[in-house]
C-alpha positions in Angstrom: 0.3 8.2 47.8 -1.8 10.6 49.9 -2.4 14.0 48.4 -1.3 15.6 51.7 2.1 14.0 51.4 2.4 15.0 47.8 1.9 18.6 48.9 4.5 18.2 51.6 7.0 16.9 49.0 6.3 19.9 46.7 7.0 22.4 49.5 9.7 20.6 51.5 11.9 18.4 49.3 15.2 19.6 47.9 14.6 21.7 44.8 16.9 19.5 42.6 14.5 16.6 43.2 11.2 18.4 43.2 12.0 20.4 40.0 11.5 17.1 38.1 8.6 15.8 40.1 6.4 18.8 39.8 6.1 18.2 36.1 4.3 15.0 36.8 1.6 17.0 38.5 0.8 19.1 35.5 -1.9 18.4 32.9 0.6 17.8 30.1 2.2 14.8 32.0 -0.9 13.2 33.6 -1.8 10.9 30.7 0.3 7.7 30.2 2.7 8.2 27.4 6.3 9.0 26.4 6.3 12.4 28.3 5.0 10.9 31.5 7.4 8.0 31.4 10.4 10.2 30.7 9.4 12.4 33.7 9.0 9.5 36.1 12.4 8.2 35.2 13.9 11.7 35.3 12.6 12.2 38.8 14.1 8.9 39.9 17.4 9.8 38.4 17.3 13.2 40.1 16.8 11.5 43.5 19.7 9.1 42.8 22.0 11.9 41.5 21.2 14.1 44.5 21.7 11.4 47.1 24.8 10.1 45.3 26.5 13.5 45.3 25.6 14.1 48.9 27.3 10.8 49.8 30.3 11.6 47.7 30.7 15.0 49.4 30.4 13.1 52.8 33.3 10.8 51.7 35.3 13.9 50.6 34.8 15.7 53.8 35.6 12.6 55.9 38.8 11.8 54.0 40.0 15.4 54.2 39.2 15.8 57.9 40.6 12.4 59.0 43.7 12.5 56.8 42.9 9.0 55.6 44.2 7.9 52.3 41.0 6.0 51.2 41.1 2.5 49.9 39.7 2.2 46.4 36.1 3.1 47.2 35.1 3.6 43.6 36.5 1.6 40.7 38.0 3.6 37.9 36.9 6.8 39.6 38.4 9.3 37.2 36.9 7.8 34.0 33.4 7.6 35.5 33.5 11.0 37.3 34.5 12.8 34.1 31.4 11.3 32.3 28.9 10.5 35.0 25.7 8.6 34.3 22.8 7.5 36.5 24.8 4.3 37.3 27.8 6.5 38.4 25.7 8.2 41.1 24.1 5.0 42.1 27.6 3.6 42.7 28.7 6.6 44.7 25.5 6.2 46.8 26.0 2.5 47.5 29.8 2.2 47.8 30.1 5.5 49.6 27.6 4.6 52.3 29.4 1.3 52.8 32.7 3.1 53.3 31.2 5.7 55.6 29.4 3.0 57.7 32.5 0.9 58.0 34.3 3.9 59.4 31.4 4.8 61.7 31.0 8.2 60.3 28.1 10.4 61.5 26.7 11.7 58.3 24.6 14.8 57.7 21.6 12.8 56.5 21.8 10.1 59.1 18.7 8.3 57.7 20.5 7.4 54.5 22.0 4.3 56.0 18.5 2.9 56.7 17.2 4.2 53.3 19.7 2.3 51.3 20.6 -0.7 53.4 17.7 -1.2 55.8 19.4 -3.6 58.2 22.7 -3.0 56.5 22.7 -6.6 55.3 20.1 -6.3 52.5 18.9 -3.5 50.4 15.8 -1.7 51.7 12.6 -1.5 49.6 13.1 2.2 48.5 16.6 1.4 47.3 15.3 -1.7 45.4 12.6 0.4 43.8 15.2 2.9 42.7 17.3 0.2 41.2 14.3 -1.2 39.3 13.6 2.3 37.9 17.2 2.4 36.8 16.8 -1.0 35.1 13.8 0.3 33.2 15.7 3.3 32.0 18.7 1.2 30.9 16.4 -1.3 29.2 14.8 1.4 27.2 18.2 3.0 26.4 19.7 -0.2 25.2 16.6 -1.6 23.4 16.1 -4.4 25.8 12.6 -3.1 26.6 10.4 -2.5 23.6 8.1 0.5 24.0 6.4 1.6 20.8 2.7 1.4 21.1 0.3 3.4 23.3 -0.3 0.2 25.3 3.4 -0.3 25.9 3.7 3.2 27.4 0.6 2.8 29.4 2.0 -0.5 30.9 5.4 1.0 31.7 3.9 4.1 33.3 1.6 1.8 35.4 4.6 -0.3 36.5 7.1 2.6 37.1 5.0 5.2 38.9 4.3 3.0 42.0 8.1 2.4 42.2 8.7 6.1 42.2 6.1 6.5 45.0 7.9 3.9 47.0 11.2 5.8 46.7 9.5 9.1 47.6 7.8 7.5 50.6 11.2 6.1 51.7 12.7 9.5 51.3 10.3 11.2 53.7 13.3 12.1 55.9 14.4 14.7 53.4 11.7 17.0 54.8 13.9 17.4 57.9 16.7 19.1 55.9 17.1 22.4 54.1 19.0 23.2 51.0 20.1 26.8 50.7 22.5 29.0 48.7 24.6 31.2 50.9 25.2 34.4 49.0 27.1 36.5 51.5 28.0 36.5 55.2 27.8 39.8 57.1 29.7 40.3 60.3 28.5 42.7 63.0 30.9 43.3 65.9 30.6 45.7 68.8 33.2 46.4 71.4 33.4 43.8 74.2 30.9 41.6 72.4 31.2 38.5 70.3 30.7 39.0 66.6 27.3 38.2 65.1 27.2 36.5 61.7 24.2 37.0 59.4 23.9 34.8 56.3 22.1 36.2 53.3 20.6 33.1 51.7 18.3 31.9 48.9 16.0 29.0 49.8 16.3 26.1 47.3 13.9 23.8 49.1 10.5 23.1 47.5 9.4 24.1 44.0 9.7 27.9 44.2 11.8 29.5 41.5 12.6 32.4 41.6 14.1 31.4 45.0 12.9 33.1 48.1 15.5 35.1 50.0 16.2 35.0 53.7 18.5 35.9 56.5 19.8 33.3 59.0 22.6 33.1 61.5 24.5 29.9 61.0 27.4 30.5 63.3 28.5 26.9 63.0 29.1 27.2 59.2 31.0 29.9 57.4 31.2 29.0 53.7 29.7 31.6 51.3 28.8 31.5 47.6 28.0 27.8 48.2 25.0 25.4 48.0 24.8 23.8 51.5 22.7 21.1 53.0 21.6 22.0 56.6 20.4 20.0 59.6 20.0 22.8 62.0 18.5 20.6 64.7 21.9 18.9 65.1 24.0 21.9 63.9 25.3 20.1 60.9 25.9 21.5 57.4 27.6 20.2 54.3 28.9 22.2 51.3 27.8 20.5 48.1 30.1 22.6 45.9 31.3 21.8 43.2 28.8 19.1 42.4 25.8 21.4 42.9 26.0 25.1 42.1 23.8 28.2 41.8 24.1 30.2 38.6 22.2 33.3 37.5 23.8 33.7 34.1 21.7 31.0 32.6 19.6 31.7 29.5 16.1 31.4 31.0 16.4 32.1 34.7 18.6 31.6 37.7 18.7 27.9 38.6 20.6 25.2 40.5 22.9 23.2 38.3 24.1 19.6 38.6 27.7 18.7 37.8 27.6 16.8 34.5 31.3 15.9 33.9 34.2 17.5 32.0 34.1 18.3 28.4 36.9 17.5 25.9 38.9 20.5 27.1 38.4 19.4 30.8 36.0 22.3 31.4 33.3 21.5 34.0 29.9 21.1 32.4 26.6 21.6 34.3 22.9 21.2 33.5 20.0 23.0 35.1 17.5 21.3 37.4 14.5 22.8 35.7 15.1 25.1 32.8 17.0 22.7 30.6 19.9 25.1 30.3 23.5 23.8 30.1 26.5 25.9 31.0 30.2 25.4 31.0 32.1 26.9 33.9 35.8 27.5 33.2 36.2 28.7 36.8 39.5 28.1 38.4 38.0 27.6 41.9 35.5 25.0 40.7 38.1 23.2 38.6 40.4 23.1 41.6 37.6 21.6 43.8 36.8 19.0 41.1 40.5 18.0 40.7 40.7 17.7 44.5 37.9 15.1 44.4 39.5 13.3 41.6 42.8 13.3 43.5 41.2 11.9 46.6 39.5 8.9 45.0 41.9 8.1 42.2 44.3 5.6 43.8 48.0 5.3 42.8 49.9 2.2 41.9 53.4 1.5 43.1 54.8 3.0 39.9 52.8 6.2 40.3 50.1 5.4 37.7 46.5 5.8 38.5 44.1 2.9 38.7 42.0 4.3 35.9 
């Protein structure tokens, strides 16, 4: 992969993805070994998790807006959603895109159809590479791949990094989108004039942390205290709450946190993209949003029982 494109990725990809990838570019992770392999696979999982949650939010928004009672898009949704794995997000990405395409939905990241399906009849090369990386990770986790010696790690790093490069090359379209956290929306209104809305934001695109601040007028979107994905060229935005949140009460530094399931007390659990912090958020609003997602995609049987 060209150095120029690597620099573009570092500065222009969504922070939840690039926060894993930038470690691969540091001295500690350059040599083949356990650390480098873990980081390659962690970056691949971050890509799958991010794209999967974007597609799940697309499905949520479409079902809410259309009033559709969705057919069972995801098998045993509640059980998997409460304990998500890499495979869970891969399923949301695959099955969610099929559902959205079947309903001719114009999605925020329109290139995702081509990324995952190519011609929509067979998987494209980036999606196949992502699946191969998932297979490597599963093989290691379930002792189907033996990796003990230095030579073993060297071979696996040699095989897996080109696959990650293929996924990153196929994800080039992400440079066209911006991920931001909207802190607050100010309204200025003068007599006989239309109101002017000013969004106070934090930029969560690229590798910068602490996150740069900014001011933008996104008059076509009015959610605050939310992580949103924006396509300003087509005036499209999507709220990724509650699957991706900003939190500044973390131990080490403010960070963006991925949804990581519900604990034994049904409290939402989140983990940081970069600082390895974990937090629980017994927040009524977040819990309500999560229950809404569960309710949308957990189908009911005739006797009122759920499918999972």
